[in-house]
N, C-alpha and C positions, 0 to 999 in steps of 0.2 A: 307512533311509529312502531310497525314489527318487528320486533328485533332479530338478525340473522343468526340463527342459533347453530346452522351448519359452520358458519364462517368463526364464529366464535366459539365453540368447538374445538376447531381444528386450531385455532389461537393458542388456547388453554392446552392441546396437546403439545405445539411449539414450544410452549415454556416448561411442560414436564419433561421433552426432550432433555432441552438447554439445563434445568435444575438435574437430573440424574445423569447426564454425559460428560466427559471427559472432553472440552472443544479446546481441541490442538490446530485448527486450520489456525496457520498464521495471520492469514490477512482477515481473521475475525475478531473481535471482542467484547465487553457487553457495558454497555451505554449506562450512566446512573442513572435515578429514579426522574431526575430531576430535566436532567437533555431527552428523557423518552417522553417526559410531560412536556417538553418545549416542542418537540417536534410532532405532538397529537395536539398541539394548539389552534388557536381561532385563526393564528397567523394560516393558517390551511386554506382560509376563503380569498384570501386577498392577492392580487394580480396586482404586480408591481414590475412593468419594461420598463428598462432605463436603470437608470443608478439613483443613488440619493438626490434626491434635490433635482435630480432632471427623469422625472416620470413622464410614462406616457396615459398615465391614469391618475386620476383624482383620488383624494382619500388616502395617500399614504404617508403622511406624517409620522404616524405611530411607526409603522415598518421602516420606513426612512433611519427614525432613531436607531431601532434594533441592528439594522445592515450596517448603520456607521459605527455601534459598538463595536460589532463584530470584527469589522474591519482593524478598528485600533488596538482591540485584542489580538489581533493575530500578529499584527507587527510589531507588538510587543512582545509576543511569544518567541517570534522568531526572528525578531531584531531586522525587519524589512523594511525596506523604505516606502514600498506601494504593494497592495493585494487586490486582488477582486475574487471574493468570497460564493460567485453566483454558480459557478461550475456544477450541474447535478452530479458529477463522479469524475475519477482522475481520470479517465479514459474521454472524457468531454474537455477537462482541461485540458489534456494533450493535444485535443484535437484544434481548439482554439487556437495555440500557441503555433501550431503548425499553419492556419489559414493565415494568422497575422505574418506569420514570419519566412513562409515558404510559396512557390509559385509550383503547380502539377509539373512531375517532371521531373524537379529539384533533386540531388541525389543527399542522402541523411544514412547517418552511422551510428547504429544501434546495439545493443547486446543481443545477441544469438539469443531466441527464447528458447532453445531447447538448451542452452547453456545456465539461463536461469533469467532471460529478460522478461520481457513485457509483451503483448500483442500490439501494442500501441507504438510501437520503436519500431516499427519497419514488417511485422509478419506479412508474407502476403494474403492472406486469410482478412489482413484488417486495412481499416481505411487506409491507415499509414504506409502499407506496401504496397496498397491500390494506387494511389494520387499521387505517390512518391519514390524516387528509385532507391530500393534499402540496399544496404553494404550494411555488413554485420563483423563486429571481434566478437572473442569470447575469450576461454580461461585456459591457463596451460594444463593439458593432460595431467600434467606429474604431480601437481600441487594444487588445484584447482582452483587457483588465484584467479583477478583479470589478468590477460598478457599486453600489457602497456604498450610494449614494444610492438606487438603485431598491430593493436589499434592505430600506433602510430605511421608505421607504414602502409596500413590500406587508407587512413587519411592522407598522406602525402601520395598516394597513387590515383586516388578516386577525387579529391579537393571538395567532399561533401560540405553542402550548406550548413548542415547542423549537426553537432554530433549527440547523441544522446546518452546520458550516465543514468543508472538506477535500475532496480530487478527487483522483479517478484520473487526469485528464488536464490537469492547469492546470500551469504552469511558473513561476507567479511565487508571492511568499510571501504570508502573511495579515495582513491587521491586527487581529485578534483583540480587540484593546482598542476598537475601534469596536464589531464585532459585538456584544460584553459590553454595550458603552453602550446599543445599542439593544434589547438582550434585557433590560434592567435597567426599561428605558421601557415596554415593552410585557408586562412580567413572564413572560418564557420562560427557559427551562433553556437554555444553550449546549452542544451536543457537539461535541467536536471529535475529527474521525475523519484520524490523522495517517501513516495506513498508509504512501503515499507516501514523505514525506520524513522518518519517523522519525530514521534514524541521522543526518541532519543537524541535525534540530530537538536530539536528547539530545548532541551534541559541539557546541551555539553556533551551531552556522552560519545559523540564520534562526529567524525569531520564536519564543518559547517561548510555548504558549497554557496552560501548567498555572496560571500567574497569573491568568491572564482566564477561562476556560472550565470552567463546573461538572464537565463529565467528560472524559475523552478515551481514547478507543480507538487501536488500531493493530493492523495485523499485526506479526510479527514475524520475515518475511522479507524482500522488497524489500532496503530501503537499511540494512536492521539485519543483513544477512547471516546470519539464524537459520532454524529449520525452518519451514514452513509453517503459521502458528496465529495467533492473536489474543491481545490483553491488555486490561484495562480498568484505568485508574488516574484518581485523585483529589489535590487540589493543595492546599492548608494550608488552604485556607479553606472546602471546602466536602463540609465533611461531611453539613451539614444544611442546606442553603440555603431550604429552606423553612420552617422552623421546627415541622416537624407532629411529632404526638405520638402515640402510639397511644392508645387506649381508657383504659389503666390511667395515662395520666400521663408513660408512659417516650418522651421523644426516640426520634425515626424517623431513625436514622444512613442517610445516604445509602450505606456503604459495605456495610451489612445487606442494603440492597433490593437493593443488585448483586448481593452474595453471592448471595443467595438468588436471582434474576431468573437468574444462572447456571445454578446448580443448588440445586433442582429445575426452575427456571423452563425452561429449553432446554434442559440435556444432562444427561446421566446421568454415567457417568464419566469423569475427566478423563484425557487420556492422559499419562501419566507419562513414558512415554520422550521424547516431544516435549516434556514441561517441562523433561526434564534437559538434552534438547538446547537449549531455552530458556535455559537455565541458564548451559550452555558458552558459549552466543553472546554474552549481557549480558556475560558476563566480557571476550570478545574485543573488546565493543564498548566498554568501558573501557579498550583499553590505548593504548597509544603509536603503534601499529602501525596501529590502526583508525583513529585522528583523520589518520595518515597518508593510509589509504584514503579515508575521507570528503570529505578537502580535494581531493582527485586526482580523486574522483566531479563532483564539482565545476566542477574547473577542466576536466576532459576535456568536461562538459556543455555550457560556454559556449566551449569551443575547438570542437566538432562546430555549434551552433546558427550561428556564425558562417561557419563552411565552408559549411552548408547556404544561408545568405543570399548568399555568395559565387557559389553556384552560381546564383543566381536563384529559390531555393526561400522560400514564405512560410509561416514561422514564427507563430503565433498567439502575439501581444503582443510577437515582434518578440526575442526571447530567453529565456532562462531564468533562473533563480534556486537553481532544485534540480537534480534528476540526471535530467531528462526533457524533451521538445521536443514540441509537435504540430504536425505538418508539413500544410496544407492545399494537395493538389494538383492542384485545380481550374486553376489557371494551367500545369499541366504536361500536361492532356489524357490522365490517367490516374487511376481510382478507386483508396480505399483499397485496396478487394478487388483488384484485378487487381495491383496495387503487391506486396502481401502475400505473392500467391500467386508472380510474378515473383521476388522476394527471396528467398522459400524454396527456390528451384530453385537459386539460387546459395547456398545454406546461410546467406543472412543471414536472420535471423529478427527479424519486426517484426510489430503487428499493426494490421489497419486498423483506423481511429476515425473516429467522427463530429467534424466542426469545428463550432464558432459558425454558427447560422444554414446548417448545413447542408442543398441542395435533394436530397440522396441519401438512399436508405432506411438503417436501421442495418445490415442485411445488406452496403450494397454502399460505402457511408462515401464521402466525397472524401477524406480524412485518413490520415493512418498514425501513429501514436504510437511514439516512441523514445526509449530512456532507455539510460546511460553506466553502471549498478550491477556489470552482470557482466562487461563486458569490463573496466572499470577492476580485478576481481578477480584477472582473470589478467594484469595488468600494463602494459598497453595504455596512454600516457600522450598528451599533446595533440599531439604531433605526430605518430600517429596517425590522429587525429582527419580529418584531409585527406585522409586515404589512405583511410580506408572511407568518407567520404563520396563520393567519387570511385567506386568499387564500385557503391555503392547508385545514383549518379545512371546510370552506364554500364547498369545492369540496366534502369531506367525508362524509358530514351530506347530501347532495343532490347529489350524486355520481349516480342515479338511474335519475336524471333530465338533459337532455342532452342539454335542452335549457337554464337552471341555468350554467351547467358546462363550455357553449360555453360564457357566460356572463364574468365568472372569468377569461377565456384567454383573453380575449379582456383585462381587467384588469392587466394581467400580461403582455402583450404586451405593453399595457400604460407604466406600470411601468420600464419594461427592456430597453425603448428607450432612458431612462434618461442616461441609462449606457451603451453606444455602447463599442461593445467588443473588435475591431479592429480601433482605430481612423484615 
């Protein structure tokens, strides 16, 4: 078969971009060689609709073992009672949960997208905002921390069927116990979407939602450092939170509802090659070396946040508890869009992001979001954070000077050459 020179040329260019640049997008990371190998394995050839031992296709004996191992490892990693590893993404995991637990038009209460939430938590442009009636809580303007009393007030007023906690651009820990107490008061289920801090939660560096939240979803990349995908989990006490029964009087278990909401509810065949890669990543995340890694992610984020503050940048909430930070650039007289574009020219990759109470559109924004998961994988330590922040500051101060930005790009390449991605 003739090799597709064009696509493989572009893939080589992408690898070169990743090798030479500073990857600071908070939702991105670099997988290990063995995770990549599993994702590109012969398991991509196999259809396996259904669950291990209950497939709609023959020849699933091997992939049944692989998926069962992935489930067992995920349970061990998060101390979960039940896991479905089939969702293709975090968004699909959330879609399956809502399909299982809600009816169209039901009220949901999520974290406002403009304050750091996610599209699938009720945004009007997303299925979650189109199929259900969304209401939102946010952060306090003075502190940048979640306004839990406002959350409670909205919940008591609207009495939603589901309260969603979790974020894509919030740098602080969550009070899951408080949210559960509010949910109990109004008769709501709690969905915790831990897609960003999952690796820190798994290794005990942040509060654990499983003892408090009825359902937990996550992506498997980001801080977990696995392939792109999703997952749904249940804790010990939430198999049947409603006490519902079928017409025949059988108990309706939450796990059964969720399994059916994934397939056939929202997906067809699971991606068994990606599930194999998830299994490898979970085993890595259980290791001592990963524990050292995720501790370093947190240390690097704290050091980077402190460096930004020393350069006069306004970090929402003043710092970070996890792997990321959201920076309000309005005191620097540059938009998030302009900052992202200038930094990309210097091979520093970030993303523009709305900040709480933003006065610019989502296509322009007043902020940027930065994370340390990917650069920590490459071996960067706290001492390098000051250097990286200095490079970012230099670009943003001279973003209209193309010649100067190119000089910074050379410095970036010199720095990243010391930390090869795949040795």
